[in-house]
C-alpha positions as CSV (number, residue, x, y, z in Angstrom):
1,M,134.7,31.2,11.8
2,R,133.3,34.0,9.7
3,L,129.6,33.9,10.7
4,Q,127.9,36.4,12.9
5,P,125.8,35.2,15.8
6,N,122.6,36.2,14.0
7,E,123.7,34.0,11.1
8,V,124.4,31.0,13.3
9,N,121.0,31.5,15.0
10,A,119.3,31.7,11.6
11,I,120.9,28.5,10.5
12,A,120.0,26.7,13.7
13,Q,116.4,27.9,13.5
14,A,116.1,26.9,9.8
15,A,117.5,23.5,10.6
16,R,115.0,23.0,13.5
17,E,112.1,23.9,11.1
18,A,113.3,21.7,8.2
19,F,114.9,18.6,9.6
20,T,114.3,16.0,12.3
21,P,115.8,15.8,15.8
22,G,119.4,14.5,15.7
23,T,120.3,16.5,12.6
24,S,123.7,18.3,12.7
25,V,124.8,21.2,10.6
26,F,128.5,22.0,9.9
27,L,130.0,25.1,8.4
28,F,132.9,24.3,6.0
29,G,134.9,25.9,3.2
30,S,136.3,29.4,3.2
31,R,134.0,30.7,6.0
32,V,135.9,28.6,8.6
33,D,139.1,30.4,7.8
34,D,139.2,33.8,9.6
35,S,142.1,35.0,7.3
36,K,139.9,34.9,4.2
37,R,137.2,37.2,3.0
38,G,133.9,36.7,1.2
39,G,132.7,33.4,0.0
40,E,129.4,31.6,0.2
41,I,128.1,29.9,3.3
42,D,128.9,26.2,2.8
43,L,126.9,23.9,5.0
44,L,126.9,20.1,5.5
45,V,123.6,18.9,6.9
46,E,123.9,15.4,8.4
47,I,120.4,13.8,8.8
48,T,119.7,10.8,11.0
49,E,118.2,8.6,8.4
50,A,117.8,8.3,4.6
51,M,114.7,9.7,3.0
52,P,113.1,9.6,-0.4
53,P,114.7,12.1,-2.9
54,A,111.5,14.2,-3.2
55,E,111.3,14.6,0.6
56,L,115.0,15.5,0.7
57,V,114.5,18.2,-1.9
58,R,111.5,19.5,0.0
59,R,113.4,19.8,3.3
60,R,116.5,21.3,1.7
61,T,114.3,23.9,-0.1
62,R,112.6,24.7,3.2
63,F,115.9,25.0,5.0
64,V,117.5,27.4,2.4
65,S,114.3,29.4,2.0
66,R,114.1,30.0,5.8
67,I,117.7,31.1,5.9
68,Y,117.0,33.5,3.1
69,R,114.0,35.0,4.9
70,L,116.0,35.4,8.1
71,L,119.2,36.8,6.6
72,D,118.3,38.1,3.2
73,E,119.6,36.3,0.2
74,Q,123.2,35.1,0.4
75,R,125.1,32.6,-1.5
76,I,124.5,29.3,0.4
77,D,125.6,25.8,-0.7
78,V,124.0,22.9,1.1
79,V,125.3,19.3,1.0
80,I,123.1,16.7,2.7
81,A,124.5,13.4,4.0
82,T,123.0,10.6,6.1
83,Q,124.8,10.0,9.5
84,V,124.3,6.2,9.3
85,Q,125.4,5.6,5.7
86,Q,128.9,5.9,4.4
87,D,129.1,8.8,1.9
88,S,132.0,8.6,-0.6
89,R,131.7,12.1,-1.9
90,E,134.9,14.1,-1.4
91,V,133.0,17.2,-0.4
92,V,131.4,15.3,2.5
93,A,134.8,14.0,3.6
94,A,136.3,17.6,3.5
95,A,133.3,19.0,5.3
96,K,133.7,16.5,8.1
97,R,137.4,17.0,8.3
98,E,137.4,20.8,8.3
99,G,133.9,21.7,9.4
100,I,132.7,23.5,12.5
101,Q,129.4,22.4,14.0
102,V,127.0,25.4,14.0
103,A,123.7,23.6,14.9
104,Q,122.3,20.5,16.4
105,V,118.6,19.9,16.1
């Protein structure tokens, strides 16, 4: 996994500030492969229950903004899925298959 401890800590702190208890955050994509270089930070955030779209956007914005403040601006992609609902998006399936959990709220 190509994240430094301070990056993992920043992601966990941002998740605690933006999401409810029970939320899990997984790193996926090129950053899970130690043999690769570069690449954005791809995160899957699994929330415990569905929420209105406006609330979801507000929380995602707070999460990414907090990471930016803690780590400076980096390329970060965030996908949000609900733990209790089936999500048919391929990106969610890939993230669950290949991802490494980096935070649990």
